[in-house]
BAFI-3210 file (N, C-alpha, C; in Angstrom, 3 decimals, decimal comma, padded with zeros to 6 digits):
// residues 95
n [1|2|3|4|5|6|7|8|9|10|11|12|13|14|15|16|17|18|19|20|21|22|23|24|25|26|27|28|29|30|31|32|33|34|35|36|37|38|39|40|41|42|43|44|45|46|47|48|49|50|51|52|53|54|55|56|57|58|59|60|61|62|63|64|65|66|67|68|69|70|71|72|73|74|75|76|77|78|79|80|81|82|83|84|85|86|87|88|89|90|91|92|93|94|95]
n.u [331,103|327,942|325,426|322,028|319,643|318,241|316,080|313,331|310,871|310,422|310,285|311,948|310,131|308,300|309,556|309,638|309,340|309,154|310,400|312,819|313,499|315,509|315,022|314,284|311,452|309,795|310,985|312,504|315,171|316,125|316,906|314,442|312,414|311,063|308,693|307,895|304,908|303,918|303,908|301,213|299,800|298,982|299,826|301,694|304,249|305,559|308,251|308,826|311,628|312,169|314,260|315,402|316,144|313,854|310,929|308,107|305,421|303,618|300,862|300,616|299,505|300,728|301,088|299,941|301,858|303,348|304,651|306,406|307,341|309,689|311,548|312,901|314,505|314,666|315,340|313,598|312,397|313,817|312,983|313,872|312,757|312,387|311,481|309,405|310,031|308,506|309,206|308,781|309,784|310,670|311,027|312,643|312,601|314,516|314,516]
n.v [-004,071|-005,489|-006,176|-005,893|-005,510|-004,722|-003,405|-001,825|-000,797|001,684|005,160|008,305|010,420|009,140|009,189|011,766|013,917|011,859|009,175|006,689|003,598|000,859|-002,493|-005,626|-007,128|-009,353|-011,729|-013,335|-013,007|-011,305|-007,977|-005,517|-002,738|000,134|002,544|005,689|007,682|010,850|014,036|014,390|012,240|008,709|006,567|004,055|001,946|-001,278|-002,727|-005,798|-007,836|-010,070|-011,640|-011,881|-009,535|-008,163|-006,565|-006,862|-004,840|-003,740|-002,376|-000,882|-000,208|001,969|004,449|007,864|010,258|012,953|016,313|016,692|014,216|011,536|008,588|005,497|002,526|-000,629|-003,790|-004,271|-006,127|-008,464|-010,450|-010,934|-009,457|-006,227|-003,446|-000,524|002,556|005,372|008,727|011,940|015,120|017,840|021,242|023,061|026,153|028,280|031,086]
n.w [366,099|366,349|364,045|364,598|363,334|360,164|359,252|360,658|360,217|361,133|360,592|360,164|360,602|362,259|364,683|365,624|368,312|370,125|372,253|371,700|372,910|374,073|375,003|376,719|376,187|375,870|376,631|374,893|374,522|372,596|371,451|371,834|370,691|372,282|371,760|372,755|373,326|371,817|373,571|375,840|374,884|374,548|373,029|372,918|371,514|371,013|369,422|368,610|368,300|365,663|365,199|362,725|361,643|361,240|362,675|364,824|365,142|367,906|369,527|372,729|376,094|378,388|379,884|379,982|378,290|379,655|379,508|381,603|382,231|382,383|381,452|382,591|381,752|383,159|384,629|387,169|388,932|388,585|386,734|384,234|382,231|380,770|382,683|382,765|384,076|385,216|385,814|387,324|386,347|388,279|389,098|391,529|392,923|394,813|396,935]
ca.u [329,716|327,073|324,183|320,886|318,496|318,468|314,859|312,363|309,607|310,372|310,773|312,360|308,927|307,665|310,307|309,542|308,659|309,025|311,639|313,010|314,275|315,787|314,885|313,861|310,069|309,016|311,709|313,127|316,612|316,466|316,595|313,206|312,309|309,866|308,510|306,971|304,006|304,198|303,374|299,759|299,229|299,242|299,981|302,992|304,426|306,723|308,701|309,467|312,576|311,837|315,515|315,865|316,270|312,516|310,289|306,650|304,927|302,448|300,394|300,473|299,096|301,584|300,604|299,962|303,163|303,250|305,917|307,284|307,678|310,836|311,448|314,099|314,244|315,471|314,674|313,493|311,997|314,702|312,290|314,470|312,064|312,620|310,374|309,411|309,868|308,175|309,458|308,348|310,768|310,153|312,040|312,427|313,295|314,631|314,735]
ca.v [-003,856|-006,510|-005,661|-006,646|-005,329|-003,885|-002,663|-001,952|-000,191|003,044|006,245|009,480|011,164|008,411|009,433|013,171|014,166|010,605|008,559|005,316|002,926|-000,550|-003,365|-007,012|-007,033|-010,588|-012,880|-014,191|-012,741|-010,399|-006,586|-004,951|-001,283|000,734|003,894|006,451|008,577|012,282|014,644|014,359|011,093|007,445|005,526|003,393|000,802|-002,140|-003,398|-007,043|-008,388|-011,401|-012,371|-011,935|-008,151|-007,593|-006,318|-006,935|-003,653|-004,020|-001,257|-001,225|000,889|002,086|005,642|009,079|010,931|014,387|016,998|016,602|012,813|010,862|007,143|004,687|001,109|-001,436|-004,991|-003,981|-007,289|-009,597|-011,517|-011,052|-008,553|-004,816|-002,696|000,898|003,393|006,755|009,688|013,295|016,193|019,037|022,260|023,768|027,437|028,839|032,510]
ca.w [366,384|365,789|363,468|365,101|362,452|358,997|358,980|361,749|359,824|361,682|359,747|360,943|360,985|363,358|365,910|365,996|369,572|370,871|372,709|371,274|373,948|373,787|376,163|376,502|376,643|375,736|377,164|373,885|374,488|371,490|371,801|371,299|370,785|372,870|371,239|373,604|372,600|371,902|374,783|376,027|374,178|375,237|372,007|373,016|370,618|371,183|368,205|369,033|367,341|365,169|365,090|361,334|361,189|361,152|363,951|364,861|365,855|368,722|370,338|374,143|376,961|379,574|380,582|379,171|378,338|379,904|379,232|382,769|382,470|381,775|381,628|382,759|381,514|384,073|385,131|388,602|389,718|388,235|386,010|382,912|381,316|381,048|383,273|382,434|385,260|384,874|386,880|387,012|386,553|388,914|389,347|392,782|392,929|396,163|396,847]
c.u [328,902|325,787|323,035|319,654|318,894|317,226|313,869|310,994|309,446|310,939|311,106|311,146|308,200|308,309|310,178|308,723|308,467|310,401|311,673|313,962|314,441|315,687|314,516|312,455|309,268|309,774|312,372|314,634|317,064|316,107|315,350|313,260|311,011|309,802|307,462|306,025|304,525|303,554|301,845|299,068|299,581|299,421|301,416|303,037|305,672|306,991|309,485|310,388|312,154|313,097|316,083|316,043|314,944|311,926|308,781|306,150|303,627|302,112|300,239|300,082|299,978|301,088|300,558|301,298|302,947|304,623|306,888|307,753|308,949|310,746|312,835|313,684|315,206|314,671|314,633|313,232|312,749|313,983|312,835|313,817|312,309|311,349|310,529|309,114|309,618|308,519|309,129|309,472|310,064|311,312|311,683|313,268|313,329|315,045|315,855]
c.v [-004,924|-005,876|-006,528|-006,500|-004,487|-003,087|-002,892|-001,411|001,220|004,033|007,431|010,271|010,482|008,742|010,867|013,342|012,942|010,145|007,121|004,660|001,454|-001,345|-004,772|-007,133|-008,331|-011,850|-013,780|-013,953|-011,827|-008,966|-006,084|-003,432|-000,920|002,170|004,599|007,269|010,012|012,812|014,698|013,263|009,814|006,277|004,970|002,238|000,035|-002,783|-004,622|-007,550|-009,796|-012,235|-012,455|-010,532|-007,442|-007,450|-006,374|-005,787|-003,992|-002,789|-001,732|000,004|000,891|003,247|006,790|009,768|012,429|015,023|016,927|015,181|012,401|009,393|006,527|003,250|000,302|-002,673|-004,887|-005,240|-008,577|-010,764|-011,703|-010,167|-007,115|-004,161|-001,225|001,671|004,815|007,631|011,093|014,272|017,359|019,985|022,992|025,039|027,971|030,298|032,969]
c.w [365,655|365,269|363,963|364,219|361,261|358,644|360,113|361,366|360,367|360,681|360,642|361,431|362,148|364,702|366,420|367,271|370,440|371,358|372,220|372,260|373,590|375,081|375,743|377,076|376,538|376,136|376,150|373,744|373,364|371,875|371,062|371,445|371,475|372,385|372,088|372,738|372,625|373,187|374,720|375,229|374,935|374,262|371,999|372,015|371,021|369,840|368,650|367,932|366,956|364,952|363,695|360,749|361,043|362,548|363,794|365,730|366,577|369,559|371,783|374,933|378,200|380,422|379,589|379,368|378,496|379,732|380,394|383,052|381,737|382,131|381,771|382,485|382,374|384,444|386,657|389,430|389,357|387,564|384,594|381,860|381,743|381,578|382,890|383,711|384,788|386,075|386,385|387,311|387,233|389,162|390,632|392,742|394,353|396,046|397,668]
res [m|r|q|v|a|f|y|s|g|l|k|r|a|d|l|d|g|r|e|l|m|i|g|e|f|n|g|d|g|k|p|d|f|l|l|s|p|k|v|n|a|s|d|w|y|i|y|y|s|m|g|n|g|q|f|d|k|v|s|t|s|i|c|t|h|y|s|t|c|n|y|i|l|q|d|v|n|s|d|g|l|t|d|v|i|q|y|i|n|t|t|v|t|t|g]
***
C-alpha cells in the first residue's frame, strides 16, 4: 500500500454525519478528498492534495444535502476530473 498523506487536517468530529469521498478534482493527478455537508446543509469542502502529505481545504458549493440523497463520483464527461452525481433514494411500497 502506498501512503498518499500523513495529515489532512480532518478530525473524527469533522466527519460525523458526513461522507468523505476521494476523487481528482483539479487535474493535478493527485487524489483529493471531497467532504459532504451534514443533512440539510450545503457546506461542501474539497481537500486538494499538495503532493507532500498536506491538503489545502477549499469551500465549494455543490448542492444541499438532504437525507434522501446519495452521491457517486465518476468522470462522466471524460475530461479527467471527477464529477459528482447526486441521486435520490426512494422507497416504493406495493400492497
